[in-house]
C-alpha positions as CSV (number, residue, x, y, z in Angstrom):
1,X,-252.4,-42.2,-81.8
2,X,-250.3,-44.1,-79.1
3,X,-246.8,-42.6,-79.2
4,X,-245.3,-45.7,-77.7
5,X,-246.8,-48.1,-80.2
6,X,-246.4,-46.1,-83.5
7,X,-243.6,-47.1,-85.9
8,X,-244.5,-44.3,-88.3
9,X,-244.0,-41.7,-85.5
10,X,-240.7,-43.4,-84.7
11,X,-239.6,-43.0,-88.3
12,X,-240.9,-39.4,-88.4
13,X,-238.9,-38.4,-85.4
14,X,-235.8,-40.2,-86.7
15,X,-236.0,-38.1,-89.9
16,X,-236.5,-34.9,-87.8
17,X,-233.5,-35.8,-85.8
18,X,-231.4,-36.2,-89.0
19,X,-232.6,-32.8,-90.2
20,X,-231.7,-31.4,-86.8
21,X,-228.1,-32.5,-87.1
22,X,-228.0,-31.0,-90.6
23,X,-229.5,-27.8,-89.4
24,X,-227.2,-27.6,-86.3
25,X,-224.2,-27.9,-88.6
26,X,-225.7,-25.3,-91.1
27,X,-226.2,-22.7,-88.2
28,X,-222.6,-23.0,-87.0
29,X,-220.4,-25.9,-88.4
30,X,-219.4,-28.3,-85.7
31,X,-215.7,-27.8,-86.6
32,X,-215.8,-24.0,-86.1
33,X,-213.2,-23.1,-83.5
34,X,-214.7,-21.7,-80.3
35,X,-218.2,-21.3,-81.8
36,X,-218.8,-25.0,-82.8
37,X,-221.3,-26.8,-80.6
38,X,-218.7,-28.9,-78.7
39,X,-215.8,-26.4,-78.9
40,X,-216.1,-24.0,-75.9
41,X,-217.4,-25.3,-72.5
42,X,-216.2,-22.1,-70.7
43,X,-218.6,-22.6,-67.7
44,X,-217.3,-26.2,-67.2
45,X,-213.8,-24.9,-67.0
46,X,-214.9,-22.4,-64.4
47,X,-216.4,-25.2,-62.4
48,X,-213.2,-27.1,-62.6
49,X,-211.1,-24.1,-61.7
50,X,-213.4,-23.5,-58.8
51,X,-213.0,-27.0,-57.6
52,X,-209.2,-26.9,-58.1
53,X,-209.1,-23.6,-56.1
54,X,-210.7,-25.3,-53.1
55,X,-208.4,-28.3,-53.3
56,X,-205.5,-25.8,-53.3
57,X,-206.8,-24.0,-50.2
58,X,-207.7,-20.7,-52.0
59,X,-210.8,-18.7,-51.1
60,X,-213.4,-19.8,-53.5
61,X,-215.4,-16.5,-53.8
62,X,-212.5,-14.2,-53.6
63,X,-210.1,-15.6,-56.2
64,X,-210.4,-15.0,-59.9
65,X,-210.9,-18.2,-61.8
66,X,-209.2,-18.5,-65.2
67,X,-207.8,-15.1,-64.5
68,X,-211.1,-13.2,-64.7
69,X,-214.1,-15.3,-63.8
70,X,-216.1,-15.5,-60.5
71,X,-217.6,-18.7,-59.1
72,X,-221.4,-18.2,-58.4
73,X,-222.8,-21.4,-57.0
74,X,-223.2,-22.4,-53.4
75,X,-220.3,-24.3,-51.7
76,X,-222.2,-27.6,-51.7
77,X,-221.7,-27.8,-55.5
78,X,-218.0,-28.2,-55.2
79,X,-217.9,-31.9,-54.1
80,X,-219.8,-32.8,-57.2
81,X,-217.3,-31.0,-59.4
82,X,-214.0,-32.2,-57.8
83,X,-213.9,-35.4,-60.0
84,X,-213.9,-33.1,-63.1
85,X,-211.0,-31.2,-61.7
86,X,-209.1,-34.4,-61.5
87,X,-209.7,-35.1,-65.2
88,X,-207.8,-33.6,-68.1
89,X,-209.8,-30.8,-69.8
90,X,-210.7,-33.1,-72.9
91,X,-211.8,-35.9,-70.7
92,X,-213.9,-33.6,-68.5
93,X,-215.5,-32.0,-71.6
94,X,-216.3,-35.3,-73.0
95,X,-217.8,-36.8,-69.9
96,X,-219.9,-33.6,-69.3
97,X,-221.4,-33.5,-72.8
98,X,-222.3,-37.2,-72.6
99,X,-223.9,-36.5,-69.2
100,X,-225.9,-33.6,-70.7
101,X,-227.3,-35.9,-73.4
102,X,-228.1,-38.6,-70.9
103,X,-229.9,-36.0,-68.7
104,X,-231.8,-34.8,-71.7
105,X,-232.9,-38.3,-72.4
106,X,-233.8,-38.8,-68.8
107,X,-236.0,-35.6,-68.8
108,X,-237.8,-36.7,-71.9
109,X,-238.5,-40.2,-70.7
110,X,-239.6,-39.0,-67.3
111,X,-241.9,-36.6,-69.0
112,X,-243.6,-39.1,-71.2
113,X,-243.9,-41.6,-68.4
114,X,-245.5,-39.0,-66.2
115,X,-248.1,-38.4,-69.0
116,X,-249.0,-42.1,-69.0
117,X,-246.9,-43.4,-71.8
118,X,-245.3,-46.9,-71.5
119,X,-241.5,-47.3,-71.9
120,X,-241.5,-49.3,-75.2
121,X,-238.5,-49.5,-77.5
122,X,-240.4,-47.2,-79.8
123,X,-240.8,-44.6,-77.2
124,X,-237.1,-44.9,-76.2
125,X,-236.2,-44.4,-80.0
126,X,-238.5,-41.3,-80.1
127,X,-236.9,-39.9,-76.9
128,X,-233.4,-40.4,-78.3
129,X,-234.5,-38.5,-81.5
130,X,-236.0,-35.8,-79.4
131,X,-232.6,-35.3,-77.6
132,X,-231.1,-34.5,-80.9
133,X,-234.0,-32.3,-82.0
134,X,-233.9,-30.4,-78.7
135,X,-230.4,-29.1,-79.5
136,X,-232.2,-26.8,-81.9
137,X,-233.7,-25.1,-78.8
138,X,-231.2,-22.3,-77.9
139,X,-231.3,-23.1,-74.1
140,X,-230.3,-26.6,-74.9
141,X,-227.6,-25.7,-77.5
142,X,-226.1,-23.1,-75.1
143,X,-226.2,-25.6,-72.3
144,X,-224.0,-28.0,-74.4
145,X,-221.8,-25.2,-75.8
146,X,-221.1,-23.6,-72.4
147,X,-220.9,-26.8,-70.5
148,X,-223.6,-25.7,-68.2
149,X,-225.2,-27.4,-65.1
150,X,-228.9,-26.5,-65.4
151,X,-230.2,-29.6,-67.2
152,X,-228.8,-31.8,-64.4
153,X,-230.7,-29.7,-61.8
154,X,-233.9,-30.0,-63.9
155,X,-233.6,-33.7,-64.2
156,X,-233.1,-34.0,-60.4
157,X,-236.2,-31.8,-59.7
158,X,-238.4,-33.7,-62.2
159,X,-237.3,-37.1,-60.8
160,X,-238.0,-35.9,-57.3
161,X,-241.4,-34.1,-57.8
162,X,-242.9,-36.4,-60.4
163,X,-242.7,-39.2,-57.9
164,X,-245.8,-40.4,-56.0
165,X,-246.9,-37.9,-53.4
166,X,-246.5,-40.7,-50.7
167,X,-242.8,-41.0,-51.4
168,X,-241.0,-40.5,-48.1
169,X,-238.2,-38.2,-49.4
170,X,-240.1,-36.4,-52.0
171,X,-238.8,-32.8,-52.0
172,X,-235.3,-33.6,-50.8
173,X,-233.9,-33.8,-54.4
174,X,-235.3,-30.3,-55.1
175,X,-233.9,-29.1,-51.9
176,X,-230.4,-30.3,-53.0
177,X,-231.0,-28.5,-56.3
178,X,-231.9,-25.3,-54.4
179,X,-228.8,-25.7,-52.3
180,X,-226.7,-25.6,-55.4
181,X,-228.6,-22.9,-57.1
182,X,-231.2,-20.9,-55.2
183,X,-233.9,-20.4,-57.9
184,X,-235.4,-24.0,-57.3
185,X,-236.6,-22.6,-53.9
186,X,-239.7,-21.3,-55.9
187,X,-240.8,-25.0,-56.0
188,X,-241.2,-24.8,-52.2
189,X,-243.7,-21.9,-52.8
190,X,-245.5,-24.1,-55.5
191,X,-245.7,-27.1,-53.0
192,X,-247.2,-24.9,-50.3
193,X,-249.7,-23.4,-52.8
194,X,-250.9,-26.9,-53.7
195,X,-250.9,-27.9,-49.9
196,X,-248.4,-30.6,-50.2
197,X,-247.0,-29.6,-46.8
198,X,-244.8,-32.7,-46.2
199,X,-243.0,-32.3,-49.6
200,X,-242.5,-28.6,-48.9
201,X,-241.0,-29.3,-45.5
202,X,-238.8,-32.0,-46.9
203,X,-237.6,-29.6,-49.6
204,X,-236.8,-27.0,-46.9
205,X,-235.0,-29.6,-44.8
206,X,-232.9,-30.8,-47.8
207,X,-232.0,-27.2,-48.5
208,X,-231.0,-26.5,-44.9
209,X,-229.0,-29.7,-45.0
210,X,-226.9,-28.5,-47.9
211,X,-226.2,-25.3,-46.0
212,X,-225.1,-27.3,-42.9
213,X,-222.9,-29.7,-45.0
214,X,-221.4,-26.7,-46.8
215,X,-220.4,-25.2,-43.5
216,X,-219.0,-28.4,-42.2
217,X,-216.9,-29.0,-45.2
218,X,-216.1,-25.5,-46.5
219,X,-216.7,-23.2,-43.5
220,X,-214.8,-20.1,-44.8
221,X,-216.3,-20.3,-48.3
222,X,-219.8,-20.9,-46.9
223,X,-219.5,-17.9,-44.6
224,X,-218.4,-15.8,-47.6
225,X,-221.2,-17.1,-49.8
226,X,-224.2,-16.8,-47.3
227,X,-223.1,-13.6,-45.8
228,X,-222.0,-11.7,-48.9
229,X,-221.8,-13.3,-52.3
230,X,-225.4,-14.4,-52.3
231,X,-226.6,-10.8,-52.2
232,X,-224.4,-9.5,-55.1
233,X,-226.5,-10.1,-58.2
234,X,-224.3,-8.0,-60.3
235,X,-221.4,-10.3,-59.6
236,X,-222.8,-12.7,-62.1
237,X,-223.2,-10.0,-64.7
238,X,-224.5,-6.5,-65.3
239,X,-228.3,-6.4,-65.7
240,X,-228.1,-4.9,-69.2
241,X,-226.0,-7.8,-70.6
242,X,-227.4,-9.0,-73.9
243,X,-228.9,-12.4,-73.2
244,X,-230.1,-11.7,-69.7
245,X,-233.5,-13.4,-70.1
246,X,-235.0,-12.3,-66.8
247,X,-237.5,-9.5,-66.0
248,X,-234.7,-7.5,-64.6
249,X,-232.8,-8.1,-67.8
250,X,-235.8,-7.0,-69.8
251,X,-236.0,-3.7,-67.9
252,X,-232.3,-3.1,-68.3
253,X,-232.1,-4.0,-72.0
254,X,-235.4,-2.2,-73.0
255,X,-234.5,0.8,-70.9
256,X,-230.8,0.8,-72.0
257,X,-229.6,1.1,-68.4
258,X,-227.4,-1.0,-66.0
259,X,-229.5,0.3,-63.0
260,X,-233.1,-0.6,-63.8
261,X,-235.7,0.4,-61.1
262,X,-235.6,-2.1,-58.3
263,X,-239.3,-1.2,-57.5
264,X,-240.4,-1.9,-61.1
265,X,-238.4,-5.1,-61.1
266,X,-240.1,-6.3,-57.9
267,X,-243.6,-5.3,-59.0
268,X,-243.2,-7.0,-62.4
269,X,-241.5,-10.0,-60.9
270,X,-244.3,-10.4,-58.3
271,X,-246.9,-10.1,-61.1
272,X,-245.2,-12.8,-63.2
273,X,-244.7,-15.0,-60.2
274,X,-248.5,-14.8,-59.4
275,X,-249.3,-15.5,-63.1
276,X,-246.8,-18.4,-63.4
277,X,-247.6,-20.0,-60.1
278,X,-251.3,-19.4,-60.5
279,X,-251.2,-21.3,-63.8
280,X,-249.1,-24.0,-62.3
281,X,-251.6,-24.5,-59.5
282,X,-254.5,-24.8,-62.0
283,X,-252.5,-27.2,-64.2
284,X,-251.9,-29.3,-61.1
285,X,-255.6,-29.4,-60.2
286,X,-256.3,-30.7,-63.7
287,X,-253.9,-33.5,-63.5
288,X,-251.1,-31.8,-65.6
289,X,-248.2,-32.1,-63.1
290,X,-245.4,-31.9,-65.7
291,X,-247.0,-28.8,-67.1
292,X,-247.2,-27.3,-63.7
293,X,-243.6,-28.0,-62.9
294,X,-242.5,-26.6,-66.3
295,X,-244.3,-23.4,-65.5
296,X,-242.7,-23.1,-62.0
297,X,-239.2,-23.7,-63.5
298,X,-239.7,-21.1,-66.2
299,X,-241.1,-18.6,-63.5
300,X,-238.1,-19.2,-61.5
301,X,-235.9,-18.0,-64.4
302,X,-238.1,-15.0,-65.1
303,X,-238.0,-13.6,-61.5
304,X,-234.3,-14.3,-61.1
305,X,-232.0,-11.2,-61.2
306,X,-230.0,-12.8,-64.0
307,X,-231.3,-15.6,-66.3
308,X,-229.2,-16.7,-69.3
309,X,-230.7,-18.6,-72.1
310,X,-229.4,-21.9,-70.9
311,X,-231.3,-21.4,-67.6
312,X,-234.5,-21.8,-69.7
313,X,-234.1,-25.5,-70.3
314,X,-237.5,-25.8,-68.8
315,X,-238.8,-25.3,-72.3
316,X,-237.9,-29.0,-73.0
317,X,-240.5,-30.5,-70.7
318,X,-242.9,-27.9,-71.9
319,X,-242.3,-29.3,-75.4
320,X,-243.1,-32.8,-74.2
321,X,-246.4,-31.7,-72.8
322,X,-247.2,-30.0,-76.0
323,X,-246.3,-33.1,-78.2
324,X,-248.4,-35.2,-75.8
325,X,-251.5,-32.9,-76.3
326,X,-250.9,-32.8,-80.0
327,X,-251.3,-36.6,-80.2
328,X,-254.1,-37.0,-77.6
329,X,-256.4,-34.1,-77.7
330,X,-259.8,-34.6,-79.5
331,X,-260.7,-32.4,-82.4
332,X,-258.7,-31.0,-85.4
333,X,-259.0,-27.4,-84.1
334,X,-257.5,-28.2,-80.7
335,X,-254.6,-30.1,-82.2
336,X,-254.1,-27.4,-84.8
337,X,-253.9,-24.7,-82.1
338,X,-251.3,-26.9,-80.1
339,X,-249.3,-27.5,-83.3
340,X,-249.3,-23.8,-84.1
341,X,-248.1,-23.2,-80.5
342,X,-245.3,-25.7,-80.9
343,X,-244.1,-24.1,-84.1
344,X,-244.3,-20.6,-82.7
345,X,-242.5,-21.5,-79.5
346,X,-239.8,-23.3,-81.5
347,X,-239.2,-20.4,-83.7
348,X,-238.9,-18.1,-80.6
349,X,-236.4,-20.5,-79.1
350,X,-234.5,-21.4,-82.2
351,X,-230.7,-20.7,-82.1
352,X,-230.8,-18.1,-84.8
353,X,-227.3,-17.1,-85.7
354,X,-225.9,-13.5,-85.7
355,X,-222.5,-13.3,-87.3
356,X,-220.3,-10.4,-86.4
357,X,-217.3,-10.1,-88.7
358,X,-215.3,-7.6,-86.4
359,X,-213.7,-8.0,-83.1
360,X,-216.0,-7.7,-80.0
361,X,-215.6,-8.0,-76.2
362,X,-217.3,-11.4,-75.3
363,X,-217.3,-12.9,-71.9
364,X,-214.4,-10.9,-70.5
365,X,-212.2,-11.3,-73.6
366,X,-211.7,-9.9,-77.1
367,X,-212.6,-12.2,-79.9
368,X,-211.8,-11.5,-83.6
369,X,-215.3,-12.3,-84.8
370,X,-218.4,-13.9,-83.3
371,X,-221.2,-16.3,-84.2
372,X,-223.9,-15.6,-81.6
373,X,-227.1,-17.6,-81.3
374,X,-230.6,-16.8,-80.0
375,X,-233.4,-14.5,-81.1
376,X,-232.3,-12.0,-78.4
377,X,-228.9,-11.7,-80.1
378,X,-230.5,-10.0,-83.2
379,X,-229.3,-6.5,-83.9
380,X,-231.2,-3.7,-82.3
381,X,-232.9,-0.9,-84.2
382,X,-235.7,-2.9,-85.9
383,X,-239.3,-2.3,-85.1
384,X,-239.7,-5.9,-83.9
385,X,-236.7,-5.7,-81.5
386,X,-238.9,-5.2,-78.4
387,X,-240.5,-8.5,-79.2
388,X,-237.3,-10.5,-79.7
389,X,-235.2,-9.1,-76.8
390,X,-237.1,-11.4,-74.3
391,X,-238.6,-14.4,-76.2
392,X,-238.6,-16.7,-73.2
393,X,-240.6,-14.4,-71.0
394,X,-243.0,-14.1,-73.9
395,X,-243.4,-17.9,-74.0
396,X,-243.9,-18.1,-70.2
397,X,-246.6,-15.4,-70.2
398,X,-248.4,-16.8,-73.2
399,X,-248.4,-20.4,-71.8
400,X,-249.6,-19.1,-68.4
401,X,-252.4,-17.2,-70.0
402,X,-253.6,-20.1,-72.1
403,X,-253.5,-22.5,-69.1
404,X,-255.5,-19.9,-67.0
405,X,-258.0,-19.4,-69.8
406,X,-258.3,-23.2,-70.6
407,X,-258.4,-24.6,-67.1
408,X,-259.3,-21.6,-65.0
409,X,-262.7,-21.0,-66.7
410,X,-263.5,-24.7,-66.1
411,X,-262.7,-24.6,-62.5
412,X,-266.0,-24.5,-60.7
413,X,-264.5,-22.9,-57.6
414,X,-264.0,-19.7,-59.7
415,X,-267.7,-19.5,-60.5
416,X,-269.3,-21.0,-57.5
417,X,-267.5,-19.8,-54.4
418,X,-267.9,-21.6,-51.1
419,X,-268.6,-25.0,-52.6
420,X,-265.3,-26.6,-51.8
421,X,-262.2,-27.3,-53.7
422,X,-262.8,-28.0,-57.5
423,X,-261.9,-31.4,-58.7
424,X,-260.1,-32.1,-62.0
425,X,-262.5,-31.8,-65.0
426,X,-263.5,-34.9,-66.9
427,X,-261.5,-33.8,-70.0
428,X,-258.2,-33.3,-68.1
429,X,-255.3,-34.8,-70.0
430,X,-252.9,-37.1,-68.3
431,X,-252.9,-39.4,-65.4
432,X,-254.4,-38.3,-62.1
433,X,-252.8,-38.8,-58.7
């Protein structure tokens, strides 16, 4: 079934979008003070406070923002945030949320186009519906609720690396993203692994340029960041913080300790990096570039010292790949398995609510009650808790294993060593470059 030509699918996705709005309000009503979807945006307020601190001549990484918060992004991020510091809080919140929805739409359309779909009015309508549906993914919901930046970085990376390999500046956008937040540097490793040397060099050059510009514009803050702040992972949060969806967070939360073994973390992070990047390379060889980039993005979250739920917005392009496969794979069994995967992944990433009726300490302040979202926020003590504390790492490992099984076993270079590089198989799904 052609997604871009199907009016019934457009209607179906429209109905699902309406149900998503109802479900979002049922989870936590939009009008709920603090906890409603559009009623917090603390991280955006921290960004704005950081930009104001720079404008006022204060040391960005030494001053406490909003009385208690630290700034964690690289200095190059500040010029992009200064316009929001000049706005009123309400105007900044509104513009930022509109920007998030526009970025989500851009990610979805980029993803579908990279998979060979034409930009018809039906596809645009489906993409708009998917923007609304995607708010039922906890990473997307928390991105909107906190006023987070990660969806903008993801859009920049996808726009950059889904371009034709002959594009002169391909890699520069990802270098800029890495200059703002270091985790996209893993895409340089991926580009080297698939032997796209020029793009990898351009990425490195773009990253270096962000450092140079940062030193030129904010020399004191750049010196503070690159010689000290960068290496203080606990400055972001303690490892055992509930919601830390990285491997280090898994070790800390499962082991009930704020000092997880560094050796264990490095070993497990290395293994997951090999698994995720290995699966990404195989996906690339079989013409699945969007899947490959999604795997690298998720892997960058897993190996980071701290990865909040909103860092895992890479689940959205993964969903686009899954929907594409659901509509294009031959055979009822294959489509059934993909459909089961979509449902299972969505249930793991759904913003399940946990209501706490008493006062708790939340993000450096006492609140009278709390409405927390995410499977990892479920109470401890149940037999299934070990499987819910890190749902996104489970999704990453499961997808990577499936990719390796499906594509790896078809790769002739695994079974016939010495006969040259394997070519994409005849049943690879998606356009080939």
